[in-house]
N, C-alpha and C positions, 0 to 999 in steps of 0.2 A: 784869591779864590775862596779861602777859608772864611774871610769876612763876608763875602757875598753869600756864601752858603749859610752863615750864621744869621744874616739879615732876612733870610726866607722865613716868613711867618709859619709857625707850627700850628697845624689845625688838629683838632680832636673831635670826638663825637659830639661835644657840647657846642661847637661852632656852627652846627647845622649841616645840611647835606652839601656835598660837593657839587661842582658844575655838572649838569646832566641828571643829578638825583632829584632836583626840584621838579623836573618834567615828568618823572615817573613815580614820584612819591605819592603815597596814598593819603588822602585827606583824613584827618582824625577828628571825630566829633565827640562831644561830651553829651551824656544823657541830660535832657532838660529836667529841671527840678519840679516843674508843674506841667500839666497837660495842655496849657494854653499855647506853648511854643512848639507843639508837635507838628502843626501844619506848616509853620514857617521853616522849621528844621527839615521837614521832608522836601519842601521846595528847594531849600539851600543845598541839601544833599544831592538832589537830582541835578541841580545846575553844576555842582562841583563834579559829580560823576560824569555828566555829559562833557564838561570841559576836559576832564581827565582822559576820557575816551578820545576826544578830538585831538588832544595833544599827543596821545599815544599813537594814534593813526598817522598823524603828520610826522611824528618822529620816525615811525617805521617806514613811511613812504620816502622820507628824505635821508634815511640811514644815518640819523644824528647819533644814535647810540653806537653804531659801528664806528663812526668817525671819532667819537669821544674815546672809545676803546682803543682805536688805532693811535690816537694822540697820546694816550696814557702809555701805551706800549713803546712808542717812540721816545717819550720823555724818560721812561724807565731804562731803555737801552742806553740813552745818552748819559744818564746818571751813573749807570753801571760802568760805562766806559770811563767817565771822569773818575769814578771811585777806583777803578783799576789803575788809572794813571797815578792818582794821588797815593794809592797803596804802594805802587812800585817806587815812587819817589821817596815815600817814608821808609820803605825797606832799604832803599839804597843809602839814604842818609843814616839810617840806623846802623847799617853795615859799616859805613864810613866812621861813625862814632865809635863803634865797637873796635874797629881797627885802630883808630886814634887812641883810644883808651889802652889797648894792648901795647901800642908802641910807647905810650907814656909810662905804663907800668914797666915795660922792658928797660927803657932808658933809666928810669928811677932805680930799678933793681941793679942795673949795671954801674951806674955812676954814684948813686946815693949822695947827691949834693947836699950841702947844708941847707937848712931851712931859711937862713937869712939871705941866701943868694937869690937874685931875681931872674937870672938867665943861666942856661946850661946847654952847652953844645949847640949854640945858635938859636935855642928856643927861649923866648922871653916868657916868663911866668904869667905876666899880666895878659899878654896876647893869647896865650894858650887858654887861660881862664875865660877870657872873653869869647874865644871861639867855642869853648865847651858850653858856656851859657847860651850862646846863640844856637848851637846845635840842639841843646836841650829844649830851648824855646820852639825851634822849628819842629822838633819831634813832638812836643806837646800839641802844637797847632795841627800837625799831621794827624795825631791821634784824635783830636777833637773833630777835625774834618772827617775822619773815618767814622766816628760816632754819628756825626750829622748825616753823612751819606747812608749809613746803615739805617738810621731812623727814617730817612726819606724813602729808602728802598722798601723798608717794612710797611710804611704808610702807603706807598704806591702799590705794593703788592696787595695790601688789604683793600685799597680802593679798587684795584683791578678785580679782586674776588667779589667785591660788592657789586661792581658793574656787571661781572659775569652772571652773578646770581640774579641781578635785576633784568639782564637780557634774557636769562632763562625763564624768569617769571613772566616777562612780557611775551616771550615766545609761547609759553604755556597759555597765557591769557589770550594771545592772538589765536592759538589753536582752538581754545575753548570757544572764543567768540566766532571763529570760522565754523566750528561744528554747530554752534547755535544758529548762525546765519543759514547754514545748509539745512539744518532741521526746520527752521522757519520757512525757508524756500520750499523744502519738501512738503511741509504742512500747507503752505500757500498753494502749491501745485495741486495737492490733494483736494484742498477746499475748492479750487477752481474746477477740477475734474468733477467733484461732487456737484458743484453748482451747475456745470454744463449738463451733467446727467439728470439733475433735478429739472432743469429747463426742458430737456428733451422729454422727460416723463410728463412734465406739465403740458407740453404741447400735445403729446399723445393723449393725455387725459382730456384736454380740451376738445380734441378731435372725437374721442369716444363720447364726450358729453354732448357735442353737437349731433353725433349720430344717434345717441340715445334720445335726445330731445325730438329729433325727427321721427324716430320709431314710436316714441311715446305719444306724439301728436297724432300720428296715424292710428295708433291703438286706441286713443281716446275717441277719435271720430268713429272708429268701428264699434267701440263699446257703447257709444251714445246711440248709434243706430240699432245695436242689439238690444239695448235697454228699452228703446221705444217699441221695438217689435215685441219684446217680452211684456211690456206694460199692456200692449194691445191684446196679447194672448191672455194675460191675467184678467183683464176686463171681460173678455169673452168667457173665460172659465168661471168668473164670478157670476156672470149672468146665467150661465148654464147651471151652476150649482144652486142658484136661487130658484130657478125653474124646477130643477130636480127636487129640491127641498119642499117646495110647495106641492109638487105632485106626490111625493112620498108622504107628506103630512096628510093630504086628502086621503090617500090609500090607507094610511095607518088609522085615521079616524074611522073610516068605514070598517076596517078589519076589527078595530076595538069595539065598535058598536055591535058587530056581528058576533064577536066571541065574548062579550060581557056576561051573557047568561051562563055560558059554559064555565067561565071562570068563577062565577058565583057558586055553581054546583060543586066545582072542584074545591072551593074554599070551605063549603059546608062539610064535604067528605073529609077534608084534611082536619077540620076542627073536631069532627067525631073521632077520627083516628087519634088525634092528640088527647082527647078525653079518655079514650080507652087505654092508651099507653100510660096516661097519668094514673089511672086506676090500677093497672098492673104494677106500676112502680110502687104505689102505696102498699099493695098486697105483698109484694116481694120484700119491702122494707119491714112489714109486720112479721113475715116469716123469718127474716134475718134476725129481728129482735128476739123472737121466740127462741130461735136456735142459740143465739148468744146467751139468753137467760138460762137455757138448758145447760150449756157448757159452763156457765158460771156456777150453777148448782152442783154440776159434776166436779168442778174444781174444789168447791167447798167440801164435798163429801170425800173425794179421793185425795185431795191435797196436791194434785198435779196442776201445773200451770201451762204446760205446752199442749197444744191441740193434738200434735202427732202422738204424744205419749197417751193422751186420753183415748185416741182412736185405737192405738195399739192395745191399750188395756181392754177395750170393749171387744176387739177382735180375738184376744186370747183369754177371755173371761172363763171359757169352758176349762181351759188348762188350769187356770187359777182355782176354779172350783174343785177340780180333781186333786190339786195339790193340798187344798184345805181339808178335803175329806181324808186324804192320806195322813195329814198331820194330826187330825182328830183321832183317827184309829190308832196311830202310834201313841198319842197321849193317853187314850183310854187303856191301851195295853200296858203302858208304863204305870198308870195309876193302879191297875189290877195287880201288877207285880209288886208294887210297893205295899198294897194292902195285905198280900199274902206274906210278905216278909215281916210285916208288923204283927200278923197273927202268930208267926213262928217265934218271934223274939219279943216277949212281953217286957223284958228289962229296958228295952229301947224306949217304951212309953214313960218309964220313970226318969230317964235321962233326957227326955224331950224338952221339959221346961228349962233345965240347965243349958241345953244346947241352944234353945231359943234365946235365952238371956245372953249367952256368949256371942251368938250371931248378931244380936242387937248391939 
């Protein structure tokens, strides 16, 4: 059994995916080095993806993944059972070996035979050594078998976890695709509903268009009849307007000839009135110029520039005359007083030239 277990090929991650992994493995693509192969790569990727989806759907339909998982679990249980049996056998043999060694030590400690003897108390040294070597060999084989089974158990557990992860991924992928299909179905139903609604609206619009076309045809016929009547009325109105214009022109000609003399008289009177007004305008302009010249002379004499100040000055000229007279009387009285003071103080006359020079 140990040789059979040793002959089982050990697989690692380098050997590639296990059975069942190739069906769900995702294709890997390398980015093309130039843009020429993008179209071919897209077609290849699409084909690979479609094949992957088909394989996934077929696998999910036929429960291949579940069957593979069940097979792995069965193999794992079988290997565990065999491992337990081998472990029990190894433990039993190890216990026997330990017991045998204890007995050998006991008898050696009791008898202490010389080293040159080959047998003691019925035990032959050579046979005991052979049994001991055989037991050691079986123990080593059992330990090796235990390691092989442990390795296989670990690998199967790892593969089981990988399969569980892949099953979970495929379930998630199936859920996502199911949701996408439901969304697309919902979108398709909505599109169909919108299409039906648009078709109904189109039919209603066509019915409305037919009705409007009928109404428009009837309205056009009515409008054509109304236009013809209106054109006839316009022609009659034009004829009437022409006749009325001719009659009014004749009446206006007669009235103009009758009132031409009166208009000529009125024109002569208006012309005389215009000449008179022109003469009055010239006279007023001359008076205004004379008034302006007078004001200019007044400005030159008085030094005033504002017209209102000049008018105020002429209105109050009596008061100004009275003020001037009062000022003159005061100046004469002051002069008379100064002359009297000069007559009283003759010394002031002698100091007058010096005062004049100082004041200068």
